[in-house]
Each structure stands twice: as C-alpha cells, then as structure tokens.
Backbone as a ProteinNet text record, in pm:
[ID]
protein_1_A
[PRIMARY]
MKSFLWLVAGAAIGFVVAHKVNETPQGKRFFSDLDQKARDFGSAVAEGYHAREAELRSVIADAEETISNLTK
[TERTIARY]
-2837.4	-2871.4	-2745.7	-2638.2	-2513.5	-2460.2	-2472.6	-2426.8	-2507.3	-2637	-2722.2	-2679.8	-2646.1	-2601.8	-2470.3	-2379.4	-2254.2	-2281.2	-2376.6	-2413.5	-2466.9	-2556.9	-2614.6	-2506.5	-2420.1	-2311.6	-2218	-2184.9	-2098.1	-2161.4	-2290.2	-2360.1	-2363.2	-2388.1	-2391.9	-2254.6	-2151.4	-2015.6	-1980.2	-2015.1	-1989.9	-2062.2	-2184.7	-2260.9	-2192.8	-2149.6	-2083.6	-1952.8	-1874.3	-1747.1	-1772.2	-1869.1	-1900.1	-1945.8	-2023.1	-2068.8	-1950.4	-1858.4	-1740.1	-1650.9	-1634	-1551.5	-1615.7	-1747.9	-1819.3	-1805.5	-1766.4	-1747.4	-1616.8	-1525.7	-1398.6	-1411.6	-1328.9	-1335.4	-1306.3	-1209	-1177.8	-1294.1	-1358.6	-1472.4	-1589.3	-1615.2	-1723.1	-1696.5	-1570.2	-1533.5	-1548.6	-1505.3	-1515.2	-1660.4	-1746.8	-1886.6	-1957.8	-1915.1	-1972.7	-1935.9	-1810.1	-1766.5	-1837.2	-1849.7	-1917.7	-2063.6	-2129	-2268.5	-2282.1	-2191.7	-2198.9	-2176	-2082.3	-2056.5	-2176.7	-2241.4	-2360.1	-2474	-2491	-2594.8	-2564.1	-2438.2	-2399.5	-2426.8	-2393.1	-2417.1	-2567	-2646.5	-2791.3	-2848.6	-2800	-2846.2	-2808.3	-2688.2	-2644.3	-2729.4	-2761.2	-2845.4	-2984.6	-3041.4	-3175.2	-3175.1	-3072.9	-3062.5	-3053.2	-2973.2	-2961.7	-3092.4	-3162.3	-3291	-3391.1	-3398.5	-3494.3	-3459	-3330.6	-3289.6	-3326.7	-3302.8	-3337	-3487.6	-3561.9	-3707.7	-3760.8	-3707.5	-3749.7	-3716	-3598.5	-3557.6	-3653.1	-3688.2	-3779.2	-3919.9	-3966.2	-4098.7	-4100.2	-3991.5	-3982.4	-3988.2	-3916.8	-3915.8	-4055.4	-4122.1	-4257.4	-4353.1	-4341.5	-4427.2	-4402.7	-4277.8	-4245	-4301.7	-4290.9	-4342.3	-4494.2	-4560.8	-4706.4	-4749.3	-4675.1	-4703.6	-4683.6	-4577.6	-4549	-4658	-4697.8	-4804.7	-4935.2	-4964	-5085.5	-5084.7	-4969.9	-4958.2	-4969.9	-4921.5	-4927.1	-5069.7	-5151.4	-5287.3	-5384	-5340.9	-5430.3	-5439.9
24244.5	24137	24062	24137.4	24076.8	23979.9	24016.9	23930.1	23800.4	23811.3	23693	23597.7	23651.6	23567.7	23497.4	23568.3	23506.4	23394	23416.6	23313.4	23189.5	23208.5	23095.9	23024.8	23100.4	23039.7	22960.4	23014.7	22944	22815.7	22820.6	22701	22594.8	22636.1	22541.6	22478.2	22558.8	22506.5	22412	22449.8	22363.6	22230.6	22232.3	22109.6	22019.1	22077.2	21998.7	21939.6	22018.5	21969.6	21858.1	21876.8	21773.2	21644.6	21657.4	21539.7	21465.5	21538.5	21476.6	21412.1	21478.8	21423.2	21296.6	21294.8	21178.8	21056.7	21074.8	20963	20889.4	20945.9	20881.1	20802.7	20699.8	20622.8	20709.4	20799.4	20887.1	20981.2	21027.4	21117.3	21047.2	20922.9	20845.7	20829.1	20798.1	20780.7	20912.9	21022.8	21154.4	21190.3	21175.3	21211.7	21114.7	20989.6	20892.8	20930.5	20966.1	21009.5	21137.9	21230.8	21357.1	21332.8	21244	21210.8	21148.3	21056.7	20991.1	21091	21181.7	21283.2	21376.5	21411.9	21496.9	21424	21296.1	21216.8	21204	21179.4	21169.6	21301.3	21411.7	21542.5	21565.4	21534.7	21549.4	21463.4	21341.8	21252.2	21306.9	21360.9	21417.9	21538.8	21622.6	21739.5	21693.9	21596.7	21546.9	21482.2	21405.6	21340.8	21444.8	21547.1	21654.5	21729.8	21753.1	21821.7	21740.2	21610.7	21526	21512.9	21506	21498.9	21628.4	21741.5	21870.5	21885.7	21841.1	21848.6	21764.3	21643.9	21557.9	21622.8	21684.7	21753.5	21868	21947.5	22060	22012.3	21906.2	21852	21802.2	21741.8	21695.1	21812.2	21918.1	22036.9	22099.7	22105.3	22162.5	22077.2	21946.2	21857.6	21877.2	21890.1	21914.9	22048.7	22149.8	22281.7	22278.2	22207.6	22198	22126.1	22022.4	21949.5	22039.5	22116.6	22207.4	22313.4	22369.3	22471.8	22410	22289	22221.2	22198.6	22160.1	22137.3	22266.5	22377	22504.9	22560.5	22529.2	22583.6	22502.9	22393.2	22310.5	22362
-1597.5	-1687.1	-1732.1	-1749.2	-1792.8	-1686.9	-1560.8	-1452.1	-1448.5	-1473.3	-1475.5	-1587.1	-1701.8	-1812.8	-1779.4	-1711.5	-1668.5	-1568.7	-1480.7	-1383	-1453.3	-1547.8	-1622.3	-1703	-1767.4	-1845.7	-1755.3	-1640.7	-1546.3	-1494.7	-1464.9	-1418.4	-1527.9	-1651.3	-1762.9	-1785.5	-1782.5	-1800.8	-1685.8	-1564.7	-1449.6	-1461.3	-1510	-1528.9	-1630.9	-1742.2	-1846.8	-1795.5	-1724.8	-1670.6	-1569.3	-1480.8	-1381	-1448.9	-1554.9	-1629.1	-1691	-1748.8	-1810.2	-1704.5	-1590.1	-1481.9	-1426.9	-1419.3	-1366.4	-1456.9	-1580.2	-1671.6	-1646.3	-1568	-1537	-1406.8	-1387.4	-1262.5	-1138.5	-1149.3	-1036.5	-1009	-1114.8	-1100	-1033.3	-1072.7	-1010	-860.8	-826.3	-685.6	-610.4	-672.3	-609.1	-580	-681.5	-662.2	-567.6	-567.6	-474.6	-330.5	-308.3	-174.7	-133.1	-225.5	-197.3	-161.2	-234.7	-206.6	-67.8	-33.6	97.5	210.8	192.8	295.2	311.8	201.3	209	280.4	251.3	319	468.3	503.4	644.5	717.5	653.3	713.1	733.5	632.6	643.5	754.1	766.7	873.4	1010.3	1023.3	1150.8	1188.6	1091.8	1118.4	1162	1090.9	1125.2	1263.2	1294.5	1424.9	1536.8	1516.2	1614.5	1632.1	1522.4	1527.9	1609.4	1582.9	1653.5	1801.9	1833.7	1974.1	2046.4	1984.6	2047	2060.6	1960.7	1966.7	2082.9	2101.4	2212.4	2346.1	2353.2	2476.8	2509.1	2410.2	2432.6	2468.7	2405.1	2438.7	2583.4	2628	2765.8	2863.7	2834	2919.9	2924.4	2811.3	2807	2889.1	2876.8	2955.1	3105.3	3146.5	3287	3333.8	3249.1	3283.8	3298.2	3206.4	3215.5	3343.8	3380.2	3503.4	3624.4	3625.4	3737.3	3747.2	3636.5	3635.7	3684.8	3642.8	3686.3	3837.6	3890.1	4034.6	4113.5	4059.1	4129.1	4132.4	4034.3	4029.5	4113	4170	4253.8	4393.5
[MASK]
++++++++++++++++++++++++++++++++++++++++++++++++++++++++++++++++++++++++

C-alpha cells in the first residue's frame, strides 16, 4: 500500500511540474515538439500496420486462388 501511495504522489507531483513547465515558452515548445513526435510515431505504426495487413490479405487471396485451382 505504501508503494501505491508513493506512485500516486509521484504522478501528482509530475503533473504539477509539467503544468508549470508548460506555462513557459520553452515548455510550450517542448511539449509541442513531444506531441508532434508522438503523433508521427503513431502515424508510422498505423501506416506499417495497414501495409502489412494489405500484404497478408494479398497472400491469402493468392492462396485461396491456388487452392481453388487445385481442387478443380
């Protein structure tokens, strides 16, 4: 229970510090850059996921066609 309280206290202190840092021009720039990098990373992950999904769907379609041709 004591560890949980330390975790909550640390999160609260971190939130307050981040809020205070965000009030400065450098802090706004830092969090803006961090947000953009996180969005870019998320977009790259989503793009990779969709490309891999399309590749796998293509392979499955080819396999189904091959199986269909073999059963004729």
